[in-house]
mmJSON file of the N, C-alpha and C atoms, coordinates in Angstrom:
{"data_MODEL":{"atom_site":{
"group_PDB":["ATOM","ATOM","ATOM","ATOM","ATOM","ATOM","ATOM","ATOM","ATOM","ATOM","ATOM","ATOM","ATOM","ATOM","ATOM","ATOM","ATOM","ATOM","ATOM","ATOM","ATOM","ATOM","ATOM","ATOM","ATOM","ATOM","ATOM","ATOM","ATOM","ATOM","ATOM","ATOM","ATOM","ATOM","ATOM","ATOM","ATOM","ATOM","ATOM","ATOM","ATOM","ATOM","ATOM","ATOM","ATOM","ATOM","ATOM","ATOM","ATOM","ATOM","ATOM","ATOM","ATOM","ATOM","ATOM","ATOM","ATOM","ATOM","ATOM","ATOM","ATOM","ATOM","ATOM","ATOM","ATOM","ATOM","ATOM","ATOM","ATOM","ATOM","ATOM","ATOM","ATOM","ATOM","ATOM","ATOM","ATOM","ATOM","ATOM","ATOM","ATOM","ATOM","ATOM","ATOM","ATOM","ATOM","ATOM","ATOM","ATOM","ATOM","ATOM","ATOM","ATOM","ATOM","ATOM","ATOM","ATOM","ATOM","ATOM","ATOM","ATOM","ATOM","ATOM","ATOM","ATOM","ATOM","ATOM","ATOM","ATOM","ATOM","ATOM","ATOM","ATOM","ATOM","ATOM","ATOM","ATOM","ATOM","ATOM","ATOM","ATOM","ATOM","ATOM","ATOM","ATOM","ATOM","ATOM","ATOM","ATOM","ATOM","ATOM","ATOM","ATOM","ATOM","ATOM","ATOM","ATOM","ATOM","ATOM","ATOM","ATOM","ATOM","ATOM","ATOM","ATOM","ATOM","ATOM","ATOM","ATOM","ATOM","ATOM","ATOM","ATOM","ATOM","ATOM","ATOM","ATOM","ATOM","ATOM","ATOM","ATOM","ATOM","ATOM","ATOM","ATOM","ATOM","ATOM","ATOM","ATOM","ATOM","ATOM","ATOM","ATOM","ATOM","ATOM","ATOM","ATOM","ATOM","ATOM","ATOM","ATOM","ATOM","ATOM","ATOM","ATOM","ATOM"],
"id":[1,2,3,4,5,6,7,8,9,10,11,12,13,14,15,16,17,18,19,20,21,22,23,24,25,26,27,28,29,30,31,32,33,34,35,36,37,38,39,40,41,42,43,44,45,46,47,48,49,50,51,52,53,54,55,56,57,58,59,60,61,62,63,64,65,66,67,68,69,70,71,72,73,74,75,76,77,78,79,80,81,82,83,84,85,86,87,88,89,90,91,92,93,94,95,96,97,98,99,100,101,102,103,104,105,106,107,108,109,110,111,112,113,114,115,116,117,118,119,120,121,122,123,124,125,126,127,128,129,130,131,132,133,134,135,136,137,138,139,140,141,142,143,144,145,146,147,148,149,150,151,152,153,154,155,156,157,158,159,160,161,162,163,164,165,166,167,168,169,170,171,172,173,174,175,176,177,178,179,180,181,182,183,184,185,186],
"type_symbol":["N","C","C","N","C","C","N","C","C","N","C","C","N","C","C","N","C","C","N","C","C","N","C","C","N","C","C","N","C","C","N","C","C","N","C","C","N","C","C","N","C","C","N","C","C","N","C","C","N","C","C","N","C","C","N","C","C","N","C","C","N","C","C","N","C","C","N","C","C","N","C","C","N","C","C","N","C","C","N","C","C","N","C","C","N","C","C","N","C","C","N","C","C","N","C","C","N","C","C","N","C","C","N","C","C","N","C","C","N","C","C","N","C","C","N","C","C","N","C","C","N","C","C","N","C","C","N","C","C","N","C","C","N","C","C","N","C","C","N","C","C","N","C","C","N","C","C","N","C","C","N","C","C","N","C","C","N","C","C","N","C","C","N","C","C","N","C","C","N","C","C","N","C","C","N","C","C","N","C","C","N","C","C","N","C","C"],
"label_atom_id":["N","CA","C","N","CA","C","N","CA","C","N","CA","C","N","CA","C","N","CA","C","N","CA","C","N","CA","C","N","CA","C","N","CA","C","N","CA","C","N","CA","C","N","CA","C","N","CA","C","N","CA","C","N","CA","C","N","CA","C","N","CA","C","N","CA","C","N","CA","C","N","CA","C","N","CA","C","N","CA","C","N","CA","C","N","CA","C","N","CA","C","N","CA","C","N","CA","C","N","CA","C","N","CA","C","N","CA","C","N","CA","C","N","CA","C","N","CA","C","N","CA","C","N","CA","C","N","CA","C","N","CA","C","N","CA","C","N","CA","C","N","CA","C","N","CA","C","N","CA","C","N","CA","C","N","CA","C","N","CA","C","N","CA","C","N","CA","C","N","CA","C","N","CA","C","N","CA","C","N","CA","C","N","CA","C","N","CA","C","N","CA","C","N","CA","C","N","CA","C","N","CA","C","N","CA","C","N","CA","C","N","CA","C","N","CA","C"],
"label_alt_id":[null,null,null,null,null,null,null,null,null,null,null,null,null,null,null,null,null,null,null,null,null,null,null,null,null,null,null,null,null,null,null,null,null,null,null,null,null,null,null,null,null,null,null,null,null,null,null,null,null,null,null,null,null,null,null,null,null,null,null,null,null,null,null,null,null,null,null,null,null,null,null,null,null,null,null,null,null,null,null,null,null,null,null,null,null,null,null,null,null,null,null,null,null,null,null,null,null,null,null,null,null,null,null,null,null,null,null,null,null,null,null,null,null,null,null,null,null,null,null,null,null,null,null,null,null,null,null,null,null,null,null,null,null,null,null,null,null,null,null,null,null,null,null,null,null,null,null,null,null,null,null,null,null,null,null,null,null,null,null,null,null,null,null,null,null,null,null,null,null,null,null,null,null,null,null,null,null,null,null,null,null,null,null,null,null,null],
"label_comp_id":["UNK","UNK","UNK","UNK","UNK","UNK","UNK","UNK","UNK","UNK","UNK","UNK","UNK","UNK","UNK","UNK","UNK","UNK","UNK","UNK","UNK","UNK","UNK","UNK","UNK","UNK","UNK","UNK","UNK","UNK","UNK","UNK","UNK","UNK","UNK","UNK","UNK","UNK","UNK","UNK","UNK","UNK","UNK","UNK","UNK","UNK","UNK","UNK","UNK","UNK","UNK","UNK","UNK","UNK","UNK","UNK","UNK","UNK","UNK","UNK","UNK","UNK","UNK","UNK","UNK","UNK","UNK","UNK","UNK","UNK","UNK","UNK","UNK","UNK","UNK","UNK","UNK","UNK","UNK","UNK","UNK","UNK","UNK","UNK","UNK","UNK","UNK","UNK","UNK","UNK","UNK","UNK","UNK","UNK","UNK","UNK","UNK","UNK","UNK","UNK","UNK","UNK","UNK","UNK","UNK","UNK","UNK","UNK","UNK","UNK","UNK","UNK","UNK","UNK","UNK","UNK","UNK","UNK","UNK","UNK","UNK","UNK","UNK","UNK","UNK","UNK","UNK","UNK","UNK","UNK","UNK","UNK","UNK","UNK","UNK","UNK","UNK","UNK","UNK","UNK","UNK","UNK","UNK","UNK","UNK","UNK","UNK","UNK","UNK","UNK","UNK","UNK","UNK","UNK","UNK","UNK","UNK","UNK","UNK","UNK","UNK","UNK","UNK","UNK","UNK","UNK","UNK","UNK","UNK","UNK","UNK","UNK","UNK","UNK","UNK","UNK","UNK","UNK","UNK","UNK","UNK","UNK","UNK","UNK","UNK","UNK"],
"label_asym_id":["A","A","A","A","A","A","A","A","A","A","A","A","A","A","A","A","A","A","A","A","A","A","A","A","A","A","A","A","A","A","A","A","A","A","A","A","A","A","A","A","A","A","A","A","A","A","A","A","A","A","A","A","A","A","A","A","A","A","A","A","A","A","A","A","A","A","A","A","A","A","A","A","A","A","A","A","A","A","A","A","A","A","A","A","A","A","A","A","A","A","A","A","A","A","A","A","A","A","A","A","A","A","A","A","A","A","A","A","A","A","A","A","A","A","A","A","A","A","A","A","A","A","A","A","A","A","A","A","A","A","A","A","A","A","A","A","A","A","A","A","A","A","A","A","A","A","A","A","A","A","A","A","A","A","A","A","A","A","A","A","A","A","A","A","A","A","A","A","A","A","A","A","A","A","A","A","A","A","A","A","A","A","A","A","A","A"],
"label_entity_id":["1","1","1","1","1","1","1","1","1","1","1","1","1","1","1","1","1","1","1","1","1","1","1","1","1","1","1","1","1","1","1","1","1","1","1","1","1","1","1","1","1","1","1","1","1","1","1","1","1","1","1","1","1","1","1","1","1","1","1","1","1","1","1","1","1","1","1","1","1","1","1","1","1","1","1","1","1","1","1","1","1","1","1","1","1","1","1","1","1","1","1","1","1","1","1","1","1","1","1","1","1","1","1","1","1","1","1","1","1","1","1","1","1","1","1","1","1","1","1","1","1","1","1","1","1","1","1","1","1","1","1","1","1","1","1","1","1","1","1","1","1","1","1","1","1","1","1","1","1","1","1","1","1","1","1","1","1","1","1","1","1","1","1","1","1","1","1","1","1","1","1","1","1","1","1","1","1","1","1","1","1","1","1","1","1","1"],
"label_seq_id":[1,1,1,2,2,2,3,3,3,4,4,4,5,5,5,6,6,6,7,7,7,8,8,8,9,9,9,10,10,10,11,11,11,12,12,12,13,13,13,14,14,14,15,15,15,16,16,16,17,17,17,18,18,18,19,19,19,20,20,20,21,21,21,22,22,22,23,23,23,24,24,24,25,25,25,26,26,26,27,27,27,28,28,28,29,29,29,30,30,30,31,31,31,32,32,32,33,33,33,34,34,34,35,35,35,36,36,36,37,37,37,38,38,38,39,39,39,40,40,40,41,41,41,42,42,42,43,43,43,44,44,44,45,45,45,46,46,46,47,47,47,48,48,48,49,49,49,50,50,50,51,51,51,52,52,52,53,53,53,54,54,54,55,55,55,56,56,56,57,57,57,58,58,58,59,59,59,60,60,60,61,61,61,62,62,62],
"pdbx_PDB_ins_code":[null,null,null,null,null,null,null,null,null,null,null,null,null,null,null,null,null,null,null,null,null,null,null,null,null,null,null,null,null,null,null,null,null,null,null,null,null,null,null,null,null,null,null,null,null,null,null,null,null,null,null,null,null,null,null,null,null,null,null,null,null,null,null,null,null,null,null,null,null,null,null,null,null,null,null,null,null,null,null,null,null,null,null,null,null,null,null,null,null,null,null,null,null,null,null,null,null,null,null,null,null,null,null,null,null,null,null,null,null,null,null,null,null,null,null,null,null,null,null,null,null,null,null,null,null,null,null,null,null,null,null,null,null,null,null,null,null,null,null,null,null,null,null,null,null,null,null,null,null,null,null,null,null,null,null,null,null,null,null,null,null,null,null,null,null,null,null,null,null,null,null,null,null,null,null,null,null,null,null,null,null,null,null,null,null,null],
"Cartn_x":[0.801,0.0,0.847,2.139,3.013,2.951,2.869,2.823,4.047,3.864,4.96,6.223,6.073,7.253,8.033,7.339,8.004,8.7,8.04,8.612,9.904,9.895,11.092,12.226,11.909,12.933,13.578,12.761,13.284,14.153,13.698,14.49,15.808,15.786,16.999,18.0,17.547,18.447,18.933,18.112,18.541,19.629,19.48,20.488,21.815,21.759,22.983,23.691,22.925,23.52,23.718,23.44,23.59,22.798,21.555,20.632,19.533,19.133,18.075,16.707,15.783,14.408,13.505,12.656,11.675,10.303,9.567,8.228,7.203,6.362,5.327,4.096,3.607,2.476,1.125,1.075,-0.198,-0.506,-1.472,-1.883,-1.028,-1.148,-0.401,-0.953,-2.204,-2.782,-2.147,-1.995,-1.375,0.09,0.785,2.182,2.281,1.388,1.363,1.088,0.159,-0.158,1.034,1.724,2.9,4.008,4.058,5.068,4.613,3.399,2.887,2.359,1.989,1.467,-0.031,-0.697,-2.148,-2.501,-1.514,-1.751,-1.172,-1.548,-1.068,0.404,1.151,2.572,2.808,3.305,3.569,4.988,5.935,7.35,7.954,8.794,9.396,10.847,11.716,13.122,13.419,14.125,14.536,16.043,16.494,17.928,18.511,17.694,18.128,16.922,16.949,15.807,15.602,16.663,16.543,15.919,14.997,14.348,12.971,12.674,11.369,11.359,10.179,10.06,9.424,9.689,9.113,9.531,10.803,11.243,10.605,10.329,9.624,8.182,7.552,6.179,6.111,7.11,7.094,7.283,8.079,8.27,6.985,6.213,4.964,3.914,3.957,2.953,3.282,4.341,4.683,3.787],
"Cartn_y":[-1.192,0.0,1.261,1.123,2.29,2.926,4.241,4.901,4.545,4.429,4.0,4.864,6.169,7.032,6.752,6.6,6.3,4.945,3.976,2.636,2.705,3.481,3.636,4.29,5.299,5.965,5.001,4.221,3.27,2.223,1.7,0.705,1.303,2.562,3.236,3.387,3.89,4.064,2.724,1.717,0.38,-0.147,0.116,-0.312,0.403,1.703,2.453,1.934,1.526,1.037,-0.475,-1.109,-2.566,-3.312,-2.871,-3.466,-4.18,-5.334,-6.063,-5.497,-5.621,-5.166,-6.375,-6.611,-7.69,-7.058,-7.5,-6.961,-7.849,-7.243,-7.957,-8.053,-9.248,-9.464,-9.159,-9.009,-8.746,-7.262,-6.93,-5.537,-4.855,-3.538,-2.816,-3.103,-3.494,-3.907,-5.229,-6.166,-7.458,-7.285,-6.361,-6.109,-5.519,-4.619,-4.07,-5.138,-6.022,-7.119,-8.057,-8.356,-9.23,-8.611,-7.276,-6.583,-6.374,-6.808,-6.662,-5.274,-4.544,-3.184,-3.169,-2.16,-2.046,-1.031,-0.632,0.335,-0.187,0.458,0.052,0.413,-0.454,-0.223,-0.305,0.78,0.809,0.381,0.789,0.486,0.164,-0.868,-1.27,-1.646,-1.265,-1.626,-2.59,-3.656,-4.614,-4.487,-3.988,-3.839,-5.055,-5.73,-6.941,-7.859,-8.944,-9.858,-10.538,-10.762,-11.429,-12.802,-13.146,-14.452,-14.366,-13.23,-13.091,-13.861,-14.093,-14.781,-13.867,-12.56,-11.608,-11.904,-12.24,-12.523,-13.8,-14.762,-15.972,-15.656,-14.749,-14.348,-13.687,-12.849,-12.186,-13.193,-14.221,-15.256,-16.046,-16.293,-17.043,-16.273,-14.946,-14.124,-13.819,-14.376,-14.128,-14.9],
"Cartn_z":[0.0,0.0,0.0,-0.209,-0.247,-1.628,-1.704,-3.012,-3.864,-5.177,-6.061,-5.965,-5.855,-5.765,-4.486,-3.381,-2.104,-2.186,-2.804,-2.96,-3.775,-4.856,-5.692,-4.917,-4.125,-3.322,-2.338,-1.679,-0.692,-1.368,-2.502,-3.228,-3.712,-4.138,-4.604,-3.461,-2.32,-1.181,-0.635,-0.701,-0.272,-1.197,-2.504,-3.46,-3.186,-2.907,-2.618,-1.375,-0.38,0.865,0.869,-0.273,-0.417,0.655,0.839,1.798,1.035,1.505,0.81,1.171,0.229,0.414,0.26,1.231,1.168,1.012,-0.004,-0.242,0.448,1.242,1.981,1.1,0.872,-0.018,0.591,1.898,2.568,2.641,3.46,3.625,4.69,4.771,5.794,7.194,7.288,8.574,9.013,8.074,8.39,8.78,8.13,8.485,9.888,10.221,11.577,12.613,12.311,13.223,13.382,12.277,12.336,13.181,13.197,13.998,15.438,15.752,17.112,17.409,16.368,16.537,16.292,16.819,16.635,15.555,14.77,13.705,12.392,11.295,9.978,9.821,9.146,8.906,7.404,6.824,5.388,5.06,5.898,5.684,7.041,7.067,8.326,8.073,8.983,8.921,10.059,9.742,10.765,10.908,12.049,12.278,12.996,13.795,14.486,14.605,13.875,13.855,15.198,15.925,17.218,17.067,17.952,17.874,17.227,16.592,15.93,14.613,14.107,12.822,11.775,11.853,10.902,9.472,9.266,7.901,7.372,8.235,7.809,7.447,8.168,7.867,6.506,6.175,4.868,3.751,3.978,2.961,2.738,3.797,3.677,2.889,2.934,2.27,0.821,0.288,-1.121,-2.039],
"occupancy":[1.0,1.0,1.0,1.0,1.0,1.0,1.0,1.0,1.0,1.0,1.0,1.0,1.0,1.0,1.0,1.0,1.0,1.0,1.0,1.0,1.0,1.0,1.0,1.0,1.0,1.0,1.0,1.0,1.0,1.0,1.0,1.0,1.0,1.0,1.0,1.0,1.0,1.0,1.0,1.0,1.0,1.0,1.0,1.0,1.0,1.0,1.0,1.0,1.0,1.0,1.0,1.0,1.0,1.0,1.0,1.0,1.0,1.0,1.0,1.0,1.0,1.0,1.0,1.0,1.0,1.0,1.0,1.0,1.0,1.0,1.0,1.0,1.0,1.0,1.0,1.0,1.0,1.0,1.0,1.0,1.0,1.0,1.0,1.0,1.0,1.0,1.0,1.0,1.0,1.0,1.0,1.0,1.0,1.0,1.0,1.0,1.0,1.0,1.0,1.0,1.0,1.0,1.0,1.0,1.0,1.0,1.0,1.0,1.0,1.0,1.0,1.0,1.0,1.0,1.0,1.0,1.0,1.0,1.0,1.0,1.0,1.0,1.0,1.0,1.0,1.0,1.0,1.0,1.0,1.0,1.0,1.0,1.0,1.0,1.0,1.0,1.0,1.0,1.0,1.0,1.0,1.0,1.0,1.0,1.0,1.0,1.0,1.0,1.0,1.0,1.0,1.0,1.0,1.0,1.0,1.0,1.0,1.0,1.0,1.0,1.0,1.0,1.0,1.0,1.0,1.0,1.0,1.0,1.0,1.0,1.0,1.0,1.0,1.0,1.0,1.0,1.0,1.0,1.0,1.0,1.0,1.0,1.0,1.0,1.0,1.0],
"B_iso_or_equiv":[0.0,0.0,0.0,0.0,0.0,0.0,0.0,0.0,0.0,0.0,0.0,0.0,0.0,0.0,0.0,0.0,0.0,0.0,0.0,0.0,0.0,0.0,0.0,0.0,0.0,0.0,0.0,0.0,0.0,0.0,0.0,0.0,0.0,0.0,0.0,0.0,0.0,0.0,0.0,0.0,0.0,0.0,0.0,0.0,0.0,0.0,0.0,0.0,0.0,0.0,0.0,0.0,0.0,0.0,0.0,0.0,0.0,0.0,0.0,0.0,0.0,0.0,0.0,0.0,0.0,0.0,0.0,0.0,0.0,0.0,0.0,0.0,0.0,0.0,0.0,0.0,0.0,0.0,0.0,0.0,0.0,0.0,0.0,0.0,0.0,0.0,0.0,0.0,0.0,0.0,0.0,0.0,0.0,0.0,0.0,0.0,0.0,0.0,0.0,0.0,0.0,0.0,0.0,0.0,0.0,0.0,0.0,0.0,0.0,0.0,0.0,0.0,0.0,0.0,0.0,0.0,0.0,0.0,0.0,0.0,0.0,0.0,0.0,0.0,0.0,0.0,0.0,0.0,0.0,0.0,0.0,0.0,0.0,0.0,0.0,0.0,0.0,0.0,0.0,0.0,0.0,0.0,0.0,0.0,0.0,0.0,0.0,0.0,0.0,0.0,0.0,0.0,0.0,0.0,0.0,0.0,0.0,0.0,0.0,0.0,0.0,0.0,0.0,0.0,0.0,0.0,0.0,0.0,0.0,0.0,0.0,0.0,0.0,0.0,0.0,0.0,0.0,0.0,0.0,0.0,0.0,0.0,0.0,0.0,0.0,0.0],
"pdbx_formal_charge":[null,null,null,null,null,null,null,null,null,null,null,null,null,null,null,null,null,null,null,null,null,null,null,null,null,null,null,null,null,null,null,null,null,null,null,null,null,null,null,null,null,null,null,null,null,null,null,null,null,null,null,null,null,null,null,null,null,null,null,null,null,null,null,null,null,null,null,null,null,null,null,null,null,null,null,null,null,null,null,null,null,null,null,null,null,null,null,null,null,null,null,null,null,null,null,null,null,null,null,null,null,null,null,null,null,null,null,null,null,null,null,null,null,null,null,null,null,null,null,null,null,null,null,null,null,null,null,null,null,null,null,null,null,null,null,null,null,null,null,null,null,null,null,null,null,null,null,null,null,null,null,null,null,null,null,null,null,null,null,null,null,null,null,null,null,null,null,null,null,null,null,null,null,null,null,null,null,null,null,null,null,null,null,null,null,null],
"auth_seq_id":[1,1,1,2,2,2,3,3,3,4,4,4,5,5,5,6,6,6,7,7,7,8,8,8,9,9,9,10,10,10,11,11,11,12,12,12,13,13,13,14,14,14,15,15,15,16,16,16,17,17,17,18,18,18,19,19,19,20,20,20,21,21,21,22,22,22,23,23,23,24,24,24,25,25,25,26,26,26,27,27,27,28,28,28,29,29,29,30,30,30,31,31,31,32,32,32,33,33,33,34,34,34,35,35,35,36,36,36,37,37,37,38,38,38,39,39,39,40,40,40,41,41,41,42,42,42,43,43,43,44,44,44,45,45,45,46,46,46,47,47,47,48,48,48,49,49,49,50,50,50,51,51,51,52,52,52,53,53,53,54,54,54,55,55,55,56,56,56,57,57,57,58,58,58,59,59,59,60,60,60,61,61,61,62,62,62],
"auth_comp_id":["UNK","UNK","UNK","UNK","UNK","UNK","UNK","UNK","UNK","UNK","UNK","UNK","UNK","UNK","UNK","UNK","UNK","UNK","UNK","UNK","UNK","UNK","UNK","UNK","UNK","UNK","UNK","UNK","UNK","UNK","UNK","UNK","UNK","UNK","UNK","UNK","UNK","UNK","UNK","UNK","UNK","UNK","UNK","UNK","UNK","UNK","UNK","UNK","UNK","UNK","UNK","UNK","UNK","UNK","UNK","UNK","UNK","UNK","UNK","UNK","UNK","UNK","UNK","UNK","UNK","UNK","UNK","UNK","UNK","UNK","UNK","UNK","UNK","UNK","UNK","UNK","UNK","UNK","UNK","UNK","UNK","UNK","UNK","UNK","UNK","UNK","UNK","UNK","UNK","UNK","UNK","UNK","UNK","UNK","UNK","UNK","UNK","UNK","UNK","UNK","UNK","UNK","UNK","UNK","UNK","UNK","UNK","UNK","UNK","UNK","UNK","UNK","UNK","UNK","UNK","UNK","UNK","UNK","UNK","UNK","UNK","UNK","UNK","UNK","UNK","UNK","UNK","UNK","UNK","UNK","UNK","UNK","UNK","UNK","UNK","UNK","UNK","UNK","UNK","UNK","UNK","UNK","UNK","UNK","UNK","UNK","UNK","UNK","UNK","UNK","UNK","UNK","UNK","UNK","UNK","UNK","UNK","UNK","UNK","UNK","UNK","UNK","UNK","UNK","UNK","UNK","UNK","UNK","UNK","UNK","UNK","UNK","UNK","UNK","UNK","UNK","UNK","UNK","UNK","UNK","UNK","UNK","UNK","UNK","UNK","UNK"],
"auth_asym_id":["A","A","A","A","A","A","A","A","A","A","A","A","A","A","A","A","A","A","A","A","A","A","A","A","A","A","A","A","A","A","A","A","A","A","A","A","A","A","A","A","A","A","A","A","A","A","A","A","A","A","A","A","A","A","A","A","A","A","A","A","A","A","A","A","A","A","A","A","A","A","A","A","A","A","A","A","A","A","A","A","A","A","A","A","A","A","A","A","A","A","A","A","A","A","A","A","A","A","A","A","A","A","A","A","A","A","A","A","A","A","A","A","A","A","A","A","A","A","A","A","A","A","A","A","A","A","A","A","A","A","A","A","A","A","A","A","A","A","A","A","A","A","A","A","A","A","A","A","A","A","A","A","A","A","A","A","A","A","A","A","A","A","A","A","A","A","A","A","A","A","A","A","A","A","A","A","A","A","A","A","A","A","A","A","A","A"],
"auth_atom_id":["N","CA","C","N","CA","C","N","CA","C","N","CA","C","N","CA","C","N","CA","C","N","CA","C","N","CA","C","N","CA","C","N","CA","C","N","CA","C","N","CA","C","N","CA","C","N","CA","C","N","CA","C","N","CA","C","N","CA","C","N","CA","C","N","CA","C","N","CA","C","N","CA","C","N","CA","C","N","CA","C","N","CA","C","N","CA","C","N","CA","C","N","CA","C","N","CA","C","N","CA","C","N","CA","C","N","CA","C","N","CA","C","N","CA","C","N","CA","C","N","CA","C","N","CA","C","N","CA","C","N","CA","C","N","CA","C","N","CA","C","N","CA","C","N","CA","C","N","CA","C","N","CA","C","N","CA","C","N","CA","C","N","CA","C","N","CA","C","N","CA","C","N","CA","C","N","CA","C","N","CA","C","N","CA","C","N","CA","C","N","CA","C","N","CA","C","N","CA","C","N","CA","C","N","CA","C","N","CA","C","N","CA","C","N","CA","C"],
"pdbx_PDB_model_num":[1,1,1,1,1,1,1,1,1,1,1,1,1,1,1,1,1,1,1,1,1,1,1,1,1,1,1,1,1,1,1,1,1,1,1,1,1,1,1,1,1,1,1,1,1,1,1,1,1,1,1,1,1,1,1,1,1,1,1,1,1,1,1,1,1,1,1,1,1,1,1,1,1,1,1,1,1,1,1,1,1,1,1,1,1,1,1,1,1,1,1,1,1,1,1,1,1,1,1,1,1,1,1,1,1,1,1,1,1,1,1,1,1,1,1,1,1,1,1,1,1,1,1,1,1,1,1,1,1,1,1,1,1,1,1,1,1,1,1,1,1,1,1,1,1,1,1,1,1,1,1,1,1,1,1,1,1,1,1,1,1,1,1,1,1,1,1,1,1,1,1,1,1,1,1,1,1,1,1,1,1,1,1,1,1,1]
}}}
């Protein structure tokens, strides 16, 4: 649900910093729920995955 221009900007900056981008196939409400939040999430950065399974959830929604 992220606007195309914003999505392009994020992908561009990720490419410059050699950071991978994972696209979530679900809705922004589902992404917020997966992150344990009660609000919609359009873009999320994971700096330390820890023991969470957020990256596995994104793979399941592809």
